[in-house]
C-alpha positions in Angstrom: 179.2 -112.7 -158.2 181.1 -109.6 -159.1 184.3 -111.6 -159.5 182.7 -114.0 -161.9 181.3 -111.1 -164.0 184.8 -109.6 -164.2 186.4 -112.9 -165.1 183.9 -113.7 -167.8 184.3 -110.3 -169.4 188.0 -110.4 -169.4 188.2 -113.9 -170.7 185.9 -113.2 -173.6 187.4 -109.9 -174.6 191.1 -110.6 -174.3 191.7 -113.1 -177.2 190.0 -110.9 -179.8 191.7 -107.7 -178.6 195.1 -109.4 -178.5 194.6 -110.9 -182.0 193.7 -107.4 -183.3 196.8 -105.8 -181.9 199.1 -108.5 -183.2 197.6 -108.1 -186.6 198.2 -104.4 -186.4 201.9 -105.0 -185.8 202.1 -107.2 -188.9 200.9 -104.5 -191.3 203.9 -102.1 -191.3 206.4 -105.0 -191.5 205.3 -106.7 -194.7 205.2 -105.9 -198.4 203.2 -109.1 -199.3 199.9 -107.9 -200.8 198.1 -111.1 -200.1 199.1 -111.0 -196.5 198.0 -107.3 -196.2 194.6 -108.2 -197.7 194.2 -111.1 -195.3 195.3 -109.1 -192.3 192.9 -106.2 -193.1 190.0 -108.6 -193.7 190.7 -110.4 -190.4 191.0 -107.2 -188.4 187.8 -105.8 -189.9 185.9 -109.0 -189.0 187.3 -108.8 -185.4 186.4 -105.1 -185.2 182.9 -105.6 -186.5 182.1 -108.7 -184.5 183.8 -110.0 -181.4 185.5 -106.8 -180.3 182.3 -104.8 -180.6 180.3 -107.4 -178.7 182.8 -107.9 -175.9 183.3 -104.1 -175.6 179.5 -103.7 -175.0 179.6 -106.5 -172.4 182.6 -104.9 -170.7 180.7 -101.6 -170.5 177.7 -103.3 -168.9 179.7 -105.4 -166.5 181.7 -102.3 -165.5 178.5 -100.5 -164.6 177.2 -103.4 -162.7 180.4 -103.9 -160.8 180.5 -100.2 -159.9 177.0 -100.1 -158.6 177.1 -103.4 -156.7 180.4 -102.8 -154.9 181.4 -100.4 -152.2 183.3 -98.3 -154.7 180.2 -96.8 -156.3 179.9 -95.2 -159.7 180.8 -91.6 -158.9 182.0 -91.8 -155.3 185.8 -91.8 -156.0 187.8 -89.5 -158.3 189.9 -92.4 -159.6 186.8 -94.3 -160.7 185.7 -91.2 -162.7 189.1 -91.0 -164.3 189.0 -94.7 -165.2 185.5 -94.2 -166.7 186.7 -91.3 -168.9 189.9 -93.1 -170.0 187.7 -96.2 -170.7 185.6 -94.1 -173.0 188.8 -93.1 -174.9 189.9 -96.7 -175.2 186.4 -97.8 -176.4 186.2 -94.8 -178.8 189.5 -95.8 -180.4 188.5 -99.4 -180.6 184.9 -99.1 -181.7 185.1 -96.1 -184.0 188.7 -95.4 -185.1 190.0 -99.0 -185.5 186.8 -100.1 -187.2 186.9 -97.2 -189.7 190.6 -97.7 -190.4 190.2 -101.4 -191.1 187.2 -100.7 -193.3 189.3 -98.1 -195.2 192.2 -100.6 -195.4 190.0 -103.3 -196.9 188.6 -100.8 -199.4 192.1 -99.7 -200.4 193.6 -103.2 -200.8 190.6 -104.6 -202.6 190.5 -101.7 -205.0 192.9 -100.8 -207.7 196.3 -100.1 -206.1 197.4 -97.4 -208.6 197.9 -94.8 -205.8 196.8 -97.2 -203.0 200.4 -97.8 -201.8 200.9 -94.5 -200.1 197.3 -94.3 -198.8 197.8 -97.8 -197.4 201.0 -96.7 -195.7 199.3 -93.8 -194.0 196.4 -96.0 -193.0 198.8 -98.6 -191.5 200.6 -96.0 -189.5 197.2 -94.6 -188.2 196.3 -98.1 -187.1 199.6 -98.5 -185.4 199.2 -95.2 -183.6 195.6 -96.2 -182.5 196.9 -99.6 -181.2 199.7 -97.9 -179.2 197.3 -95.3 -177.8 195.0 -98.2 -176.7 197.9 -100.1 -175.1 199.1 -97.0 -173.2 195.5 -96.2 -172.1 195.0 -99.8 -170.9 198.3 -99.6 -168.9 197.1 -96.3 -167.3 193.8 -98.0 -166.4 195.7 -100.8 -164.8 197.9 -98.4 -162.8 194.8 -96.4 -161.7 193.1 -99.6 -160.6 196.0 -100.8 -158.5 197.0 -97.5 -156.8 193.6 -95.8 -156.7 194.9 -92.2 -156.5 192.9 -89.0 -155.8 190.7 -90.3 -153.0 187.0 -89.9 -152.4 185.0 -87.1 -153.9 183.8 -84.2 -151.7 186.1 -85.1 -148.8 188.8 -82.6 -147.9 192.1 -83.9 -146.6 192.9 -83.1 -143.0 195.5 -80.4 -142.6 
């Protein structure tokens, strides 16, 4: 049961997340206004819909998996570290990326008298957010594989 929950969550979240990150990489590399408008609209739709929904499902399935397996929710230090890092990733995705895409849509749909420099700053912030998410997700993967720090409350034998 736990494996099927994990597989369903991963399968539903990955395509939307990957599309969002690929679109983020397009923004700093184009000067085509129509493409920029389309990319920001697409990213905002992804941030407002599929990414938000799959993120909430991932949170719920993570809690269920932690409670139903031998690992427990607060039994191991590495699980607590993963939960805290997951909150960072989710915060970047749900709050920062959503707000930055909304700001980008507002800038590109408005008058671009001074929008060019504001759009450049916004594009770079999106890129930084995407890079931070990727680094955090890699760290989550490493923590999951190596499970450092051991069980809470147990002292190592001398």
